C-alpha positions as CSV (number, residue, x, y, z in Angstrom):
1,M,0.0,0.0,0.0
2,I,2.8,2.4,0.9
3,E,4.4,1.9,-2.5
4,L,1.2,3.0,-4.2
5,V,1.0,6.1,-2.0
6,L,4.6,7.0,-2.9
7,I,3.9,6.6,-6.6
8,L,0.9,8.8,-6.4
9,L,2.8,11.5,-4.4
10,L,5.8,11.7,-6.7
11,P,4.0,13.7,-9.4
12,V,2.6,16.0,-6.7
13,A,6.2,16.6,-5.5
14,L,7.4,17.3,-9.0
15,Y,4.6,19.7,-9.6
16,L,5.3,21.5,-6.3
17,G,9.0,21.8,-7.3
18,W,8.0,23.5,-10.5
19,W,5.6,25.8,-8.7
20,L,8.2,26.5,-6.0
21,A,10.7,27.6,-8.7
22,R,8.1,30.1,-10.0
23,S,7.3,31.3,-6.5
24,L,10.9,31.9,-5.7
25,E,11.3,34.1,-8.7
26,R,8.6,36.3,-7.4
27,R,9.9,36.5,-3.8
28,S,12.3,39.3,-3.2
29,S,13.2,38.3,0.4
30,R,16.1,36.0,0.7
31,R,14.6,34.6,3.9
32,S,11.4,33.8,2.1
33,R,13.2,32.0,-0.7
34,Q,15.2,30.0,1.8
35,L,12.2,29.0,3.9
36,L,10.2,27.8,0.8
37,S,13.2,25.9,-0.5
38,N,13.8,24.2,2.9
39,Q,10.1,23.2,3.2
40,Y,10.1,21.7,-0.2
41,F,13.3,19.6,0.3
42,Q,12.0,18.5,3.7
43,G,8.9,17.2,2.1
44,L,10.9,15.5,-0.6
45,N,13.1,13.9,2.0
46,Y,10.0,12.5,3.8
47,L,8.8,11.1,0.5
48,L,12.1,9.4,-0.3
49,N,12.2,8.0,3.2
50,E,8.8,6.4,2.7
51,Q,7.0,8.7,5.1
52,P,4.1,9.8,3.0
53,D,2.0,11.2,5.8
54,K,4.7,13.7,6.9
55,A,5.4,14.6,3.2
56,I,1.7,15.4,2.7
57,E,1.6,17.7,5.7
58,V,4.6,19.6,4.5
59,F,3.2,20.0,1.0
60,L,-0.1,21.2,2.4
61,E,1.7,23.9,4.4
62,L,3.8,24.8,1.3
63,A,1.0,25.3,-1.2
64,D,-2.0,27.4,-0.2
65,V,-5.0,27.0,-2.6
66,N,-4.8,29.5,-5.4
67,Q,-4.9,29.5,-9.2
68,D,-1.5,27.9,-9.5
69,T,-1.9,25.2,-6.8
70,V,-5.5,24.0,-7.2
71,E,-4.5,21.0,-9.3
72,T,-2.0,20.0,-6.7
73,H,-4.6,20.2,-4.0
74,M,-7.0,18.3,-6.2
75,A,-4.4,15.5,-6.5
76,L,-3.8,15.4,-2.8
77,G,-7.5,15.2,-2.1
78,N,-7.8,12.3,-4.6
79,L,-4.9,10.6,-2.8
80,F,-6.7,10.8,0.5
81,R,-9.8,9.3,-1.0
82,R,-7.8,6.3,-2.5
83,R,-6.2,5.8,0.9
84,G,-9.7,5.7,2.5
85,E,-9.3,9.0,4.4
86,V,-12.5,10.3,3.0
87,D,-13.1,13.0,5.5
88,R,-9.8,14.7,4.6
89,A,-10.5,14.3,0.9
90,I,-13.9,16.0,1.4
91,R,-12.3,18.9,3.3
92,F,-9.7,19.3,0.6
93,H,-12.3,19.5,-2.3
94,Q,-14.7,21.7,-0.3
95,N,-11.9,24.1,0.4
96,I,-11.1,24.3,-3.3
97,I,-14.7,25.0,-4.2
98,A,-15.0,27.7,-1.6
99,K,-12.1,29.7,-3.0
100,P,-13.2,32.7,-5.1
101,G,-11.8,33.3,-8.6
102,L,-11.6,29.7,-9.7
103,E,-11.7,28.9,-13.4
104,P,-15.0,27.2,-14.4
105,E,-13.2,24.1,-15.4
106,Q,-11.4,23.9,-12.1
107,R,-14.6,24.3,-10.1
108,T,-16.4,21.7,-12.2
109,Q,-13.6,19.2,-11.6
110,A,-13.6,19.9,-7.9
111,L,-17.4,19.3,-7.8
112,L,-16.9,15.9,-9.5
113,E,-14.2,14.9,-7.1
114,L,-16.3,16.0,-4.1
115,G,-19.2,14.0,-5.4
116,E,-16.9,10.9,-5.6
117,D,-15.7,11.6,-2.1
118,Y,-19.4,11.6,-0.9
119,M,-19.9,8.3,-2.8
120,K,-16.9,6.8,-1.1
121,A,-18.3,8.0,2.3
122,G,-21.7,6.5,1.6
123,L,-23.4,10.0,1.4
124,L,-25.2,9.1,-1.7
125,D,-27.9,11.9,-1.5
126,R,-25.2,14.6,-1.4
127,A,-23.2,12.9,-4.2
128,E,-26.4,12.6,-6.3
129,S,-27.1,16.3,-5.9
130,L,-23.6,17.3,-7.2
131,F,-23.7,14.9,-10.1
132,E,-27.2,16.1,-11.1
133,E,-25.9,19.7,-11.0
134,L,-23.1,18.8,-13.4
135,V,-25.5,17.0,-15.7
136,E,-27.9,20.0,-15.7
137,N,-25.0,22.3,-16.5
138,R,-23.7,19.8,-19.1
139,R,-20.3,19.8,-17.6
140,L,-18.2,16.6,-17.3
141,L,-21.4,14.9,-18.5
142,K,-20.1,11.4,-19.0
143,P,-18.4,10.8,-15.6
144,A,-21.3,12.5,-13.9
145,L,-23.8,10.2,-15.6
146,T,-21.6,7.2,-14.9
147,N,-21.6,8.0,-11.2
148,L,-25.3,8.7,-11.2
149,K,-25.9,5.3,-12.8
150,L,-24.0,3.6,-9.9
151,I,-26.0,5.5,-7.3
152,Y,-29.4,4.7,-8.9
153,Q,-28.4,1.0,-9.1
154,H,-27.5,1.1,-5.4
155,E,-30.9,2.6,-4.7
156,K,-32.6,0.0,-7.0
157,D,-34.2,2.8,-9.0
158,W,-34.2,0.8,-12.2
159,D,-36.1,3.4,-14.2
160,K,-33.5,6.1,-13.5
161,S,-30.7,3.6,-14.1
162,L,-32.1,2.7,-17.5
163,D,-32.6,6.4,-18.4
164,V,-29.0,7.3,-17.5
165,S,-27.6,4.2,-19.3
166,R,-29.4,5.2,-22.5
167,R,-28.0,8.8,-22.2
168,L,-24.5,7.3,-21.9
169,E,-25.2,5.3,-25.0
170,K,-26.0,8.4,-26.9
171,L,-22.8,9.9,-25.7
172,G,-20.9,7.1,-27.5
173,D,-20.7,4.4,-24.8
174,K,-21.7,1.4,-26.8
175,G,-21.3,-1.1,-24.0
176,Q,-24.5,-0.3,-22.2
177,G,-26.8,-3.0,-23.8
178,R,-26.1,-5.7,-21.2
179,D,-26.8,-3.4,-18.3
180,Q,-30.0,-2.1,-19.9
181,A,-31.2,-5.6,-20.4
182,H,-30.8,-6.3,-16.7
183,F,-32.5,-3.1,-15.6
184,L,-35.4,-4.0,-17.8
185,C,-35.5,-7.5,-16.3
186,E,-35.6,-6.0,-12.8
187,L,-38.5,-3.9,-13.9
188,A,-40.2,-7.0,-15.4
189,E,-39.7,-8.9,-12.1
190,A,-41.4,-6.0,-10.2
191,A,-44.2,-6.0,-12.7
192,L,-44.7,-9.8,-12.2
193,D,-44.8,-9.3,-8.5
194,E,-47.8,-7.0,-9.1
195,D,-49.3,-9.5,-11.6
196,Q,-48.8,-7.1,-14.5
197,R,-47.9,-9.8,-17.0
198,A,-48.5,-7.8,-20.2
199,R,-46.1,-5.0,-18.9
200,A,-43.6,-7.7,-18.0
201,R,-43.7,-9.2,-21.4
202,D,-43.2,-5.8,-23.1
203,L,-40.2,-5.0,-20.8
204,L,-38.6,-8.4,-21.6
205,Q,-38.9,-7.8,-25.3
206,Q,-37.2,-4.5,-24.8
207,A,-34.5,-6.3,-22.8
208,L,-33.9,-8.7,-25.7
209,A,-33.7,-5.8,-28.1
210,A,-31.1,-4.1,-25.9
211,D,-29.0,-7.3,-25.6
212,P,-30.0,-10.1,-28.1
213,A,-27.5,-12.5,-26.4
214,A,-29.2,-12.2,-23.0
215,F,-30.8,-15.3,-21.6
216,R,-32.3,-13.8,-18.4
217,P,-35.3,-12.4,-20.3
218,L,-35.9,-15.9,-21.7
219,L,-35.9,-17.4,-18.2
220,I,-38.5,-14.9,-17.0
221,M,-40.6,-15.4,-20.2
222,A,-40.5,-19.2,-19.6
223,R,-41.8,-18.6,-16.1
224,I,-44.6,-16.4,-17.4
225,A,-45.5,-19.1,-20.0
226,T,-45.7,-21.6,-17.1
227,L,-48.0,-19.3,-15.1
228,E,-50.2,-18.9,-18.1
229,E,-50.3,-22.6,-18.7
230,R,-48.5,-22.5,-22.0
231,P,-46.2,-25.5,-21.4
232,G,-45.1,-25.8,-25.0
233,D,-43.8,-22.2,-25.1
234,A,-42.0,-22.6,-21.8
235,I,-40.3,-25.8,-23.0
236,D,-39.2,-24.1,-26.3
237,L,-37.8,-21.2,-24.3
238,Y,-35.8,-23.5,-22.0
239,K,-34.5,-25.4,-25.0
240,R,-33.4,-22.1,-26.6
241,I,-31.4,-21.2,-23.5
242,A,-29.9,-24.7,-23.3
243,D,-28.7,-24.4,-26.9
244,D,-27.2,-20.9,-26.6
245,H,-26.1,-20.9,-22.9
246,P,-25.4,-24.6,-22.0
247,A,-23.4,-23.7,-18.9
248,F,-26.6,-22.4,-17.2
249,I,-28.7,-25.5,-17.9
250,G,-28.7,-26.3,-14.2
251,E,-30.6,-23.1,-13.5
252,F,-33.8,-24.5,-15.0
253,L,-33.7,-28.3,-15.2
254,E,-36.0,-28.6,-12.2
255,P,-38.9,-26.4,-13.5
256,M,-38.4,-27.9,-17.0
257,H,-38.7,-31.4,-15.6
258,A,-41.8,-30.4,-13.7
259,I,-43.5,-29.2,-17.0
260,F,-42.7,-32.5,-18.8
261,T,-44.0,-34.5,-15.8
262,R,-47.2,-32.4,-15.5
263,T,-48.0,-32.8,-19.2
264,D,-47.2,-36.6,-19.1
265,R,-44.3,-36.3,-21.5
266,Q,-41.6,-38.3,-19.6
267,E,-40.3,-40.0,-22.8
268,D,-39.8,-36.6,-24.5
269,W,-38.0,-35.4,-21.4
270,F,-35.6,-38.4,-21.4
271,D,-35.0,-38.1,-25.2
272,W,-34.2,-34.4,-24.8
273,L,-31.8,-35.1,-21.9
274,R,-29.9,-37.6,-24.0
275,E,-29.8,-35.3,-27.0
276,I,-28.6,-32.2,-25.1
277,Y,-26.0,-34.2,-23.1
278,A,-24.6,-35.7,-26.3
279,R,-24.1,-32.1,-27.7
280,K,-23.2,-30.1,-24.6
281,K,-21.7,-32.6,-22.0
282,N,-23.2,-30.6,-19.1
283,L,-22.6,-31.9,-15.6
284,S,-26.1,-31.0,-14.4
285,V,-27.6,-33.0,-17.3
286,L,-25.3,-35.9,-16.6
287,L,-26.6,-36.1,-13.0
288,Q,-30.2,-35.8,-14.1
289,M,-29.7,-38.5,-16.7
290,T,-28.2,-40.8,-14.0
291,S,-31.3,-40.2,-11.9
292,E,-33.6,-41.0,-14.8
293,I,-31.7,-44.2,-15.7
294,A,-31.7,-45.3,-12.1
295,E,-35.5,-44.9,-12.0
296,R,-36.1,-46.7,-15.3
297,E,-33.4,-49.4,-15.3
298,G,-32.1,-49.7,-11.8
299,F,-29.1,-48.5,-9.7
300,A,-26.7,-51.0,-11.3
301,T,-27.3,-49.7,-14.8
302,A,-27.2,-46.1,-13.7
303,T,-23.9,-46.7,-11.8
304,D,-22.3,-48.3,-14.8
305,Y,-23.5,-45.3,-17.0
306,L,-22.1,-42.7,-14.6
307,T,-18.8,-44.6,-14.1
308,S,-18.3,-44.7,-17.9
309,E,-19.0,-41.0,-18.3
310,L,-16.8,-39.9,-15.4
311,S,-13.9,-42.0,-16.7
312,D,-13.5,-39.6,-19.6
313,A,-14.1,-36.4,-17.6
314,P,-14.1,-36.9,-13.8
315,R,-15.8,-34.2,-11.8
316,L,-16.1,-33.9,-8.0
317,A,-19.9,-33.7,-7.9
318,G,-20.1,-36.7,-10.3
319,V,-17.8,-38.7,-8.1
320,H,-19.7,-37.8,-5.0
321,R,-23.0,-39.0,-6.7
322,L,-21.3,-42.2,-7.8
323,I,-20.1,-43.0,-4.2
324,R,-23.5,-42.3,-2.8
325,M,-25.0,-44.8,-5.4
326,R,-22.4,-47.4,-4.4
327,M,-23.3,-47.0,-0.8
328,A,-27.0,-47.3,-1.5
329,Q,-26.4,-50.5,-3.4
330,K,-24.4,-52.1,-0.6
331,G,-26.9,-51.0,2.0
332,D,-25.9,-52.1,5.6
333,Q,-22.8,-53.7,4.2
334,R,-21.1,-50.5,3.0
335,S,-17.7,-50.0,4.5
336,E,-16.7,-47.3,6.9
337,F,-14.0,-46.2,4.5
338,L,-16.6,-45.5,1.8
339,E,-18.7,-43.5,4.3
340,L,-15.6,-41.5,5.2
341,I,-14.8,-40.7,1.6
342,E,-18.5,-39.6,1.0
343,Q,-18.4,-37.3,4.0
344,L,-15.1,-35.7,2.9
345,L,-16.4,-35.2,-0.6
346,Q,-19.6,-33.7,0.7
347,R,-17.6,-31.2,2.9
348,L,-15.5,-30.3,-0.1
349,L,-18.6,-29.6,-2.2
350,K,-20.2,-27.5,0.5
351,E,-17.0,-25.3,0.6
352,Q,-16.9,-25.1,-3.1
353,S,-18.3,-22.1,-5.0
354,A,-20.4,-22.7,-8.1
355,Y,-20.1,-19.3,-9.8
356,Q,-17.2,-16.9,-10.4
357,C,-17.2,-13.4,-11.7
358,H,-15.0,-13.3,-14.9
359,R,-14.1,-9.7,-14.2
360,C,-13.1,-9.5,-10.5
361,G,-12.9,-13.2,-9.5
362,F,-15.6,-13.0,-6.8
363,T,-17.0,-16.5,-6.1
364,T,-20.4,-17.5,-4.7
365,R,-22.5,-20.7,-4.4
366,T,-25.6,-19.1,-6.0
367,L,-26.1,-17.2,-9.2
368,H,-26.2,-13.4,-8.9
369,W,-27.2,-11.3,-11.9
370,Q,-25.0,-8.5,-10.6
371,C,-21.7,-9.4,-9.1
372,P,-21.6,-8.6,-5.4
373,G,-17.9,-7.8,-5.7
374,C,-17.4,-5.5,-8.7
375,R,-21.1,-4.7,-9.3
376,S,-20.9,-5.8,-13.0
377,W,-24.0,-7.2,-14.6
378,G,-24.0,-10.7,-16.2
379,S,-20.4,-11.4,-15.2
380,M,-21.1,-14.4,-13.0
381,L,-20.3,-17.7,-14.8
382,P,-20.7,-21.3,-13.6
383,R,-17.5,-23.0,-12.6
384,E,-16.7,-26.4,-14.2
385,S,-16.5,-27.9,-10.8
386,S,-20.1,-27.0,-10.0
387,N,-21.4,-28.5,-6.7
388,R,-24.8,-29.4,-7.9
389,T,-25.5,-32.8,-6.5
390,S,-29.2,-33.3,-6.7
């Protein structure tokens, strides 16, 4: 951490050296020149000796806020924010804004920095007011809108989040489609909670238009189709997701199976499982196939099938299922060693995460549409060693 602070302080020290040279030219008093020079080199000495806190204090005393030093004070304020000293960062940026005679660009930048200080401190209402002021005045529009988007998401105001995202898109940010699709899905979920299915369907169509590759809208559409007793449409939607997003098949196997069972289409279900597994080799489908074979042809056949498939691609959840099946076959005659292995595997699976964010690496056992770590949408992907054991 201290290395980062020193790296950030070095440009500040260099700038102060330049400013000091200019100041010394204007100072007629030899005593003044010597005092300024001594202060600067004292601060530089602290910096080189890895004492950034003392260096900061010296630089603060050296450079009062004025037209020439406002950028330096801005940089120091940002440094405090990065270090987590948000109160000091706020005081720095407030002090800059309070100074008369600032250039409009300097005041605007200070407002943006102060808004980010407030965000870091959790004072979202204050931050929101500053960013909205910048947007209204059309200054630093893109960073102000980007920060407003973060705030509105935190507040779960999906309408405002969507509006800001679309404004960013018009400003040239072409990567907004995925976020917009999720905002629309959140609105669709809220509409469903109020039994507004027509509105939910319209929002989901908008979501697919915003991000044609999204599958979350299809999942919700399948749920609506099930509620409206349109089993054929629901199954078609699930099959579409399985073809385009096979890694997520485990998210809907259970409701899909329930539809096939309710409509007395067990053979179609089994045929689809075989067909999709042959093409996608998905672990969740393998375990479901094993259960189906055990029910139809007995544990011995199912065990042989699972053993054969795992010999080519062994996976922890599959091995755990195999051991449980072996134990069930042996009944009271199962060995203590086999029980111990099963318990150890079960513990490993419970400690194992099923999803990981491909952006920040955050792991979790359940699917989150928005990563709890980096707050990215649609970045959580199933891990190959998924712990689905049912």
